[in-house]
N, C-alpha and C positions, 0 to 999 in steps of 0.2 A: 729768456733765451726759447722761441717757439720751435715746437719739436711736433712733427708731421708722425703719429707713432702709428704701426704701417703692422696690423696683422692679417690672415687669411679667414681668422674666426673672432666672432661677435667678443671684443675685449670688455664690454661693459657689464658679461657675465659674472659674478666672483669665481664660479669652478671654473673659468677661461685658462687654457695651460696648467693645469692644476694648481692654479690660484695665481700663481705668478704671473702669466697673461694681462691677467687683470689690475694686483697690486702697484704693478712697474709705472702705468701711466699716474697712479695715484700718488705716488710716492716724489714721483716727479715732480707734481702740480702743488703736492704740499711744501716740497723743497723750493718751489719758485717757476716754475715753468711753466709757458703755457703749450698746453695739450690739443694737439688737432686728431681723432681719430680717423684713421684710412684703413676699414674692416670690412666684415664682412661681405669678404672677395666672393665672386662666383668664378668656380671650377672649371674650366672647360678643357676637353683634351681632344686632341685629332681624334681621327679615325683609324691610323695605324697605333694609336697609344691605346686606343682600348681594344686594340686586337690583340695586342702585346698582353694585356693586363686578361684575357680572359684566356688565350696561351698558357699564361703562369699557374690559372688554375688547372689546366686539366695536367700541365706537368708536375703539381702541387709543387710550384716554387711559389716566394713572395715577390710580387708588382707591386711597387708603391707607386698612385699615380702623380702624387707630388712631387716625385724627382722627374717627370717628364717634361723635356723639354718646350711642350707645345702648351702643356698648363702653365708653366712657368714667364714664359712671355705673355699669354694673356693674365697672368697677373700683373704683369707688368705694364700692359697695356690701359688696365683699369687703375693702379697704381699715377702712373703719370697724367692720367685724364684728369685724377682728382686733385693734384698736387697744384694745377695752375690755379691761380690765383688767392692759395694760402699764404704765399710768402715765408715760407719756413727755414728755418736757420738750419733743421738737422732732420734727416728722415732717419727715423731709430724702428727697428724690429728685436723683435726676441727668437727670432729666428732666420736663418738665409736665405731660406727657399721666396719669400716675396720681391725679395731686393734682386735677384741674382740678374736679372735682365733688365732692371730700371734703369733707364737713361736719364740724368740730371744731373744740374752743375752744383746742386744742393750735398754735401756730405753725406754721405752713408754710413748706418753705425749699426753694428751687432752688438747683443746683449744677449747670449742664450748661453745654454749649458753641454755644448758639446760639437764637436763638427761632425761630418757625416762620416770620416775613416776611423774617426774614434769610437763610433758606435752601432758601425758593421759589423757583425759576428760577434758583439759583446752584447746588447740588448736582445730578447728573443724575436722580437718584432722587427728587427732589423737582421738575420740570420735567413740563411737560404735565398739571397735575391737572384733573380736573374742576372746573367752574365750582361746584360743590356741595361738594366737597374742599375750596377753596380757601375759600370763606365758611367754612364750619363749622371749619376748621382755624385761621383768624382767630378767628373768634369766641370759639372755648375758649382758645382761648393767651390773648388779653387777661384771660379770666376767673380762668385760673391766675394770671397775672401780679398783679392784683389784690387776689387773695386770699391772695397771699403775703406774709408778713412780709418776707422779702430774697428777693431773685432775683442770685445770684451765679453769674459766668462764666468761663470759661475765657481771655477773651480781650475786650480792650479794643472792640472791633467786633463784637462780642456784644452786650456791654452797652451801649451806642451804640445797637445796634436797638432794647434794652426801652426807652430812653426816646425816642427819635426815631419809631420806629414805633409801641408801644403807649403813650407817654405816663406812662411811671411813673415816679414821684419818685425823682430820682437817688439820695436819700438812702437810697433801698431797692434800690439794687444796688449789687455790687461784680465787683472783677475780682480770682479767685484763680485762678493758673492749674493746671493738674495737674501731678501729678508722672512719675516716669517709671515706666512697667513693667517697663524693664530699665537697672540702671544700675550702674555700677562704684564701690564708695567708696575712690577713688584720692586720695591726697593730692599735691598741690602739685607735691613733686619727682618724683615717678613721673610726670606729667603732661609735664612739662620734658623728662624722657626721653625717654617717648615723642615727644615734639614733635621730638627731635633724630634720632631714627632716621625720620622721617619725612621731616626736611629732607636727611638722608643717602642717602635712596632716588632713583635719579634717574627712576624710574618714579612717573608721577604717575596716582594713584589716586583713583577717584570712588567714593563708596556710594550707591545708591539703594535705598532703602527701602519698599517700600508694595503690596498687594494689588491697590490699582485703579489699572491700569497706565494709561488715560486719563485719568482724573482728575487722577493725581498727576504728570504728564508726565512720561511716561516715555519718548516718543517724542523729546523736544525734550533729556532729560537724554543718550541715544543719540547725538543731533546735536551736541551740546557736545564730546562726547567725542571724535567723528569731525572737527570741526575743530581738536580739539587734534591728533589727528594727521597731520592735513593742511598743519599748523604744521610738522611734524617732531619735531613731541614724542612721546615713547614713553609712551602715555597706555592706562588700562584703568580700565574701568566696571564694577563688582560689584553684580550687580541680586537684591537678596532680596526673594521675595513675591510674586512675575510672573514668567511667562514672556515675554521681548519675545518679538515677532512676526518677527524677523528675527535672522539668526546674525550674528554678526563675529568676526574674530582678537582686537580688543580689547574686546570682552564676555565678561564670567565670570558666566553663569549658576547660582544654587545653588536659587530656585525657594523655596517656602514653609520656613520654617525656625521649629520650635517652640521658644519659649524656655522651656517647661516642662521639655524632657528636656536632660540633661546634655550630649550632642553638640549639637544645637542651640544653648544656651546659649554653648556652647564656640566654636562656628562664628560665632554673632553678635559676641561680645567681640574674636575675632579682625579680624573686617570692620572695626569700630569703629576697632580700634589701627591698622591698618594704611594705611586711608583719610586721603587729603592733609583733603579735604572730602565732605561730606554732600552731595549736591544734590539738590533738591527744588522743581523749576519747576510744584508743581502749579497746575490751571486754577481751581481752588477746593478750600477749605479752611477749617475752622473755626481748627483748631491742631494740628498733629500731633504724636503725642507720638512721633515719633522725634528729635523736636527736644532733648528732655530727656534722650535716650537720648544722642544725641549728645555732647551738652556736657557728659556725666558721663565723657565719656573724652577730653576736650579737642579734641574734634571740628568745626572752624568748620561752618559753614552756607551752603550758598548757596542761595537759595531765591526767589520770584517775589511781586511785594508784592501781597496778595491777602487779602481775608480777615482771618484773628484772626492771619496770621502776623508781622505786626511788633511783636506782644506778648513772643513769644518769640526771634525774632530781629530785635538790633539793629547795625545798620552801624557797621564800626568796633569794635564790642563782641566779637562771637562770631557774624560772617559778614560778608554783605553781602546786600542786596534788589537786585532787577531791578524794572523797571516789565516790565508785562504784552508791552509789543512790542519789546523788548529782543528782539535776534537772539542766535542760537547763538553766534555770532561775538565778540560784544559780553561775553557768559560765557565764550568762551576766552580772550579775552585779558585780562578781572581776574583769571584763574586763574593764566596765565601773568607777568601784573607783581608779583602778587602770592606767588608763591615765590620769585622772584626775589630778594626784599626778606624774607632772614630774620629780621630784626627784627620788620618787619611780620605774619609770619606768628606767629611765636611768640606774639607779642600775643596775634592770634585767639586761639591754641588756647588762653593761659590765661584771655580772658576769657571762654570757652565755659564753661570750669570754675568761674569765678565764677559766670558765668549760672545753673548746673547748681544750685550752693551755695545763692545768696542767693536764687533766685526757683523754679527748676521742678525741687523734689525736694518729695517728698509729706508729710515730716515740717515743711518749712515750711509746705505749702497747708493741713494738716491745724489746727496751731496757727493759723492766719488765720482760716480756719474756723470754730473754736471761740470763737474773741472778737469774730467776728461774730455765731455763734449765739448767745452771752451777752449781747451788747447786744442783739440781739433780746427776749432772755427780760427783763433787766431794763425795756425799755420797755413791754414787755406788765403787769407786776405791779401798776400801779397798778390796772388793770382786771383782776377776774378771771374775767371772762367774753370777755377780749380784743376787746371789740365793734369795735374799731379797724380789727382786721383783716378779722373777719366781716364786718361792715355792706355792703360794695361788695362780695362775692363773695353772699353770698346774694340781694341785689337781681339781681345779673347771672345766676345758675343759674336764678333763674324767668324770668328775661326769655330765657334758653337753652332752655326744656322748647322753647321753638315749632323750636327744632333737630332736634327727634328725628324 
């Protein structure tokens, strides 16, 4: 299968789209696909769009240029030009934005983490949008979805949004969790040895990984650790990726750690091996990559039940989920009770490792995506012009001209 992989950013950079934008084409290539990159698209906005952006700053509202129709049309023209002569079987993008107005007979496929409706008012960056941005963003998301042969998401939460918010047929929607951008290829016996070492360690070690402190719930993670200390537990929290606003004896601060260099990778691996739990009390989360990273090391996860987290974290299998209103005391109590039961804790470690191998690694994700895209091609073969997928798009695109 020949795939035109379309991104607005440089997809050859290891940190592209939190690493997933870089890993997707590599995983598909390793699974046997031929990848042609169409990336580094030039962003060009119309004068009215720039005026709206300037006005939003005056009114202290948020306005995303990449939800402006003029920007998306400019993306589409670049993509259509670069598609000529490629003879691709599939056009794939990790986001709806670049493919919205692309006109092609080649089936278009999305593999992403959220719909526009799902993230608006949920992530801080998508709160307080201008009315124009909200209207255009929603309309263009609908155009992109209706023009796609398949919309794959990395969580059930996001997939449900495509169906309930945009009326997409369930047959056009799939759930394919992303893999890990940093993982260990460890056999079960080594996971058992790591688990035994954790249980021998009397100091309870929590690990927090995230660059967005507030959204990821950093203060809450520190509060859970503090509750353990107040109970008389020798506890510590290692914080990777962020700078906590306060210092405390039980906080180990590592700051940003690059996985791309040897020292950074070694430090991160040490943190995953040493910790008893990955703690992730995010207030908003599509589906964090750190879940697959933790599971590759057999590290159980404690997280908040929100967004796409339940797709990766299954209570009783690879950790547990708390409700948004649960207190740090409740989290601390669960940690203490779980570590008192060696068999229970060991089972969670083994379950996390299985979750990685069965569901949360790129090799598994790529094989599933290739099969889904092959199904798209089979469905499209009776009609060489792919009118089934283009018809709704063309009508929506024409009506969308009024959005410019």
